[in-house]
C-alpha positions as CSV (number, residue, x, y, z in Angstrom):
1,M,-6.3,40.1,25.4
2,F,-3.5,38.2,23.7
3,I,-1.1,37.4,26.5
4,L,2.0,35.8,25.1
5,R,2.6,33.5,28.1
6,E,-1.0,32.1,27.8
7,M,-0.7,31.7,24.0
8,I,2.5,29.7,24.4
9,S,0.9,27.4,27.0
10,F,-2.0,26.7,24.6
11,L,0.3,25.7,21.7
12,P,1.3,22.1,22.8
13,P,-2.2,20.7,22.9
14,L,-3.2,22.6,19.7
15,L,-0.2,21.4,17.8
16,E,-0.9,17.8,19.0
17,G,-4.4,18.2,17.6
18,A,-3.0,19.6,14.4
19,W,-0.8,16.5,14.0
20,I,-3.8,14.3,14.3
21,T,-5.6,16.5,11.8
22,I,-2.8,16.1,9.3
23,M,-2.6,12.3,9.9
24,V,-6.4,11.8,9.3
25,S,-6.3,14.0,6.3
26,V,-3.3,12.3,4.6
27,V,-4.6,8.8,5.3
28,A,-8.1,9.7,4.0
29,Y,-6.7,11.4,1.0
30,V,-4.6,8.5,-0.1
31,L,-7.4,6.0,0.4
32,A,-9.9,8.4,-1.4
33,L,-7.5,8.5,-4.4
34,A,-7.4,4.7,-4.7
35,V,-11.2,4.3,-4.1
36,G,-12.0,7.2,-6.4
37,L,-9.9,5.8,-9.2
38,M,-11.5,2.4,-8.8
39,F,-15.1,3.9,-9.0
40,G,-14.0,6.3,-11.8
41,L,-13.0,3.3,-13.9
42,A,-16.1,1.4,-12.9
43,R,-18.2,4.3,-14.2
44,L,-16.7,3.6,-17.6
45,S,-17.1,-0.2,-17.4
46,Q,-18.5,-2.1,-20.4
47,F,-20.8,-4.0,-18.0
48,W,-23.9,-2.0,-17.1
49,P,-24.4,-3.5,-13.5
50,V,-20.9,-2.3,-12.6
51,R,-21.6,1.2,-14.1
52,W,-24.9,1.4,-12.3
53,A,-23.4,0.3,-8.9
54,A,-20.6,2.8,-9.3
55,A,-23.0,5.6,-10.3
56,A,-25.2,4.8,-7.2
57,Y,-22.2,5.0,-5.0
58,V,-21.1,8.3,-6.4
59,Q,-24.5,9.9,-6.4
60,F,-25.4,8.7,-2.9
61,F,-22.2,9.9,-1.1
62,R,-22.1,13.2,-3.1
63,G,-25.8,13.7,-2.3
64,T,-25.6,13.3,1.5
65,P,-23.7,15.6,3.9
66,L,-20.2,14.5,5.2
67,L,-21.4,15.3,8.7
68,L,-24.3,12.8,8.4
69,Q,-21.9,10.2,7.1
70,L,-19.6,10.6,10.0
71,F,-22.5,10.3,12.5
72,F,-23.7,7.2,10.7
73,I,-20.3,5.5,10.8
74,Y,-19.5,6.3,14.4
75,Y,-23.0,6.1,16.1
76,V,-25.1,3.9,13.9
77,L,-22.8,1.2,12.7
78,P,-22.2,-0.1,16.3
79,Y,-25.9,-1.2,16.3
80,G,-24.8,-3.6,13.6
81,G,-21.8,-4.8,15.5
82,I,-19.3,-2.6,13.7
83,V,-17.5,-0.5,16.3
84,L,-14.7,1.8,15.0
85,T,-12.4,4.2,16.8
86,P,-12.9,7.9,16.2
87,F,-9.8,7.9,14.0
88,A,-11.0,5.0,11.9
89,S,-14.5,6.5,11.7
90,G,-13.1,9.9,10.6
91,V,-10.8,8.3,8.0
92,M,-13.7,6.2,6.6
93,G,-16.1,9.1,6.5
94,L,-13.7,11.4,4.7
95,T,-12.6,8.6,2.3
96,I,-16.0,7.6,1.1
97,N,-17.2,11.2,0.7
98,Y,-14.2,12.4,-1.2
99,S,-13.7,9.3,-3.2
100,A,-17.2,9.9,-4.7
101,Y,-16.0,13.3,-5.9
102,M,-12.7,12.0,-7.1
103,A,-14.4,9.3,-9.1
104,E,-16.1,11.9,-11.2
105,V,-12.8,13.8,-11.6
106,F,-11.0,10.6,-12.8
107,R,-13.9,9.8,-15.1
108,S,-13.8,13.2,-16.7
109,G,-10.0,13.0,-17.1
110,I,-10.2,9.7,-18.9
111,Q,-13.0,10.9,-21.2
112,A,-11.0,14.0,-22.0
113,I,-8.4,11.8,-23.9
114,P,-9.1,12.0,-27.6
115,R,-11.1,9.0,-28.9
116,G,-8.6,8.5,-31.7
117,Q,-6.0,7.3,-29.2
118,W,-8.4,4.6,-28.0
119,V,-9.1,3.5,-31.6
120,A,-5.4,3.5,-32.6
121,A,-4.4,1.4,-29.6
122,R,-7.2,-1.1,-30.1
123,S,-6.2,-1.4,-33.8
124,L,-2.7,-2.4,-32.7
125,G,-4.2,-5.3,-30.7
126,M,-4.0,-3.8,-27.2
127,S,-6.3,-5.1,-24.6
128,R,-8.5,-2.6,-22.8
129,R,-6.6,-3.1,-19.6
130,L,-3.2,-2.5,-21.3
131,L,-4.6,0.5,-23.2
132,M,-5.8,2.0,-19.9
133,R,-2.6,1.4,-18.0
134,R,-0.1,2.5,-20.7
135,I,-1.8,5.2,-22.7
136,I,-5.0,6.6,-21.1
137,L,-4.3,6.7,-17.4
138,P,-0.9,8.5,-17.6
139,Q,-2.4,11.3,-19.6
140,A,-5.6,11.4,-17.6
141,I,-3.8,11.7,-14.3
142,R,-1.8,14.7,-15.7
143,I,-5.1,16.4,-16.6
144,V,-6.7,15.9,-13.1
145,I,-3.7,16.6,-10.9
146,P,-4.7,20.2,-10.2
147,A,-8.2,19.2,-9.2
148,L,-6.9,16.3,-7.0
149,G,-4.4,18.7,-5.4
150,N,-7.2,21.1,-4.5
151,F,-9.1,18.2,-2.9
152,F,-6.3,17.7,-0.4
153,V,-6.7,21.3,0.8
154,S,-10.4,20.7,1.0
155,I,-10.1,17.4,2.9
156,F,-7.7,19.1,5.4
157,K,-10.3,21.8,6.2
158,D,-13.2,19.4,6.2
159,S,-11.4,17.2,8.7
160,A,-12.5,19.7,11.3
161,L,-15.9,17.9,11.2
162,V,-14.4,14.8,12.8
163,S,-14.4,16.7,16.1
164,V,-18.1,15.9,16.3
165,I,-17.2,12.2,16.8
166,T,-14.8,13.0,19.7
167,M,-11.6,12.7,17.8
168,R,-9.1,14.9,19.5
169,D,-8.0,16.8,16.3
170,L,-7.1,20.5,16.1
171,M,-10.7,21.7,16.3
172,F,-11.7,19.4,19.2
173,S,-8.5,20.4,21.1
174,G,-9.5,24.0,20.6
175,E,-13.0,23.4,21.9
176,L,-11.7,21.6,25.0
177,L,-9.2,24.4,25.8
178,A,-11.8,27.1,25.2
179,S,-14.4,25.4,27.4
180,A,-11.8,25.0,30.2
181,T,-10.3,28.5,30.0
182,F,-13.1,30.6,28.5
183,K,-10.4,32.1,26.2
184,H,-12.6,31.5,23.2
185,F,-11.3,34.5,21.1
186,E,-7.6,33.7,21.7
187,I,-7.9,30.0,21.2
188,F,-10.1,29.9,18.2
189,T,-7.9,32.6,16.6
190,M,-4.9,30.4,17.1
191,V,-6.8,27.4,15.7
192,A,-7.6,29.5,12.6
193,V,-4.0,30.6,12.2
194,I,-2.7,27.0,12.5
195,Y,-5.2,25.8,9.8
196,F,-4.1,28.6,7.6
197,V,-0.4,28.0,8.1
198,I,-0.8,24.4,7.1
199,S,-3.3,24.8,4.2
200,Y,-1.8,27.9,2.5
201,P,1.6,26.3,1.6
202,M,-0.4,23.3,0.2
203,A,-2.5,25.6,-1.9
204,K,0.6,27.4,-3.2
205,L,2.3,24.0,-4.0
206,M,-0.7,23.0,-6.0
207,E,-0.5,26.3,-8.0
208,Y,3.1,25.6,-8.7
209,V,2.4,22.0,-9.8
210,E,-0.4,23.3,-12.1
211,A,1.9,26.0,-13.6
212,R,4.6,23.4,-14.2
213,L,2.0,21.1,-16.0
214,D,0.9,24.0,-18.1
215,T,4.5,24.8,-19.1
216,S,5.1,21.1,-19.9
217,R,2.0,20.9,-22.1
218,S,3.0,24.1,-23.9
219,R,6.5,22.8,-24.4
220,F,5.3,19.7,-26.1
221,G,2.6,21.5,-28.2
222,G,-0.4,20.6,-26.0
223,K,-3.1,22.9,-24.8
224,P,-2.8,24.2,-21.2
225,A,-5.5,22.9,-18.9
């Protein structure tokens, strides 16, 4: 089976697809961080309409499949006059799905900060915005970094679903090659190896970051996460 010359000839289109996969994953991840933080803060808002709207967003997009969200964005939105490219649709689908999960992570991280710090800062006359920016968020982000890092590995793997909206990512490139050459075993094995080669170093990097954070907390007398 695995003929070296054939394997080498398959690499260029697969690597091109892998580059698109990395791009859509990185863009969606960065956007999901921003949107997730926004909705995480909204979940803790003092105004109940904001809290309810944020909770509805989180529950809806966590309660519906990512695949369905991608189909809706790419195939249904055009009926309303909103036509997006496969890349934009993939980024939007991954962003709204993962931001809903990240919102809960940010919310949990913020609520993990001892209440005494809130009270002490408010007693010094700090506004809620200043308190959040200077005291709460820096600590909360350190708490949630391991979870957020794991989300990047997950979003990279879940990006394979964008192939269903004709984005020429790694998975879609493999499907095209396999249908043209009937070398399904060889090609999809190569696809799996490429996914692993990219995701494994990211997972190990997250383990390293988490270990460094644990060491830092221990050094300053805090509890490891």
